[in-house]
C-alpha positions in Angstrom: -20.6 -1.1 3.4 -18.1 -1.8 0.7 -14.4 -1.8 1.5 -12.0 0.0 -0.7 -8.6 -1.6 -0.9 -5.6 0.0 -2.6 -2.3 -1.9 -3.4 0.5 0.4 -4.5 3.9 -0.6 -5.7 7.0 1.4 -6.6 9.5 -0.6 -8.7 12.9 -0.3 -10.3 11.7 -0.8 -13.9 15.1 -2.3 -14.9 14.5 -5.2 -12.6 10.9 -6.2 -13.7 8.8 -6.8 -16.7 6.6 -3.7 -16.5 4.3 -4.8 -19.3 3.5 -8.0 -17.3 2.9 -6.1 -14.1 0.6 -3.6 -15.8 -1.6 -6.5 -16.9 -1.9 -8.0 -13.4 -5.1 -7.9 -11.5 -5.2 -6.6 -7.9 -5.0 -10.1 -6.5 -2.3 -11.2 -8.9 -0.1 -8.2 -8.0 -0.6 -8.6 -4.3 0.3 -12.3 -4.4 3.3 -11.6 -6.6 4.8 -8.7 -4.6 4.0 -10.0 -1.2 4.9 -13.6 -1.7 6.5 -14.5 -5.1 8.8 -11.6 -5.9 12.5 -12.7 -5.9 13.9 -9.4 -7.2 12.9 -7.4 -4.1 13.5 -4.1 -5.9 10.2 -2.5 -4.9 8.3 -0.7 -2.2 4.7 -1.9 -1.5 1.9 -0.2 0.3 -1.5 -1.9 1.1 -4.3 0.4 2.2 -7.8 -0.1 3.3 -9.8 3.1 3.0 -11.7 4.0 6.2 -14.9 5.5 4.8 -16.1 6.7 8.2 -13.4 9.4 8.4 -12.2 12.2 6.1 -8.8 11.5 4.8 -6.4 12.2 2.0 -3.9 9.8 0.4 -1.0 10.7 -1.8 0.7 8.2 -4.2 4.1 8.7 -5.7 7.1 6.5 -6.6 9.6 5.7 -3.9 12.4 8.2 -3.8 10.6 11.0 -5.6 10.6 13.2 -2.6 14.4 13.2 -2.8 14.3 14.0 -6.5 14.8 10.4 -7.7 12.3 9.9 -10.6 13.8 6.5 -11.8 11.0 4.3 -10.3 7.8 3.2 -11.9 4.5 3.4 -9.8 1.6 1.0 -10.1 -1.7 1.3 -8.2 -4.5 -1.2 -8.0 -7.9 -0.5 -6.5 -10.4 -3.1 -5.4 -13.9 -2.6 -4.0 -15.2 -5.6 -1.9 -18.8 -5.9 -0.7 -19.1 -7.1 2.9 
């Protein structure tokens, strides 16, 4: 069965080059935000979808539940055959 992986990042757009981030692949984004990011103005979430169970996932920028809409949200999806 294939694995579905989702990498989600909420960033402060004033601290990053959003155009550069938008052009990153899943692996590039994961490497950058988990290991190379020196700004640390982000919130990351790495999810592997369990296809054997029913579930629901909601994505939104960090802080939006408190009315803060200033962050930019990026999501990458990768399907891996195993």
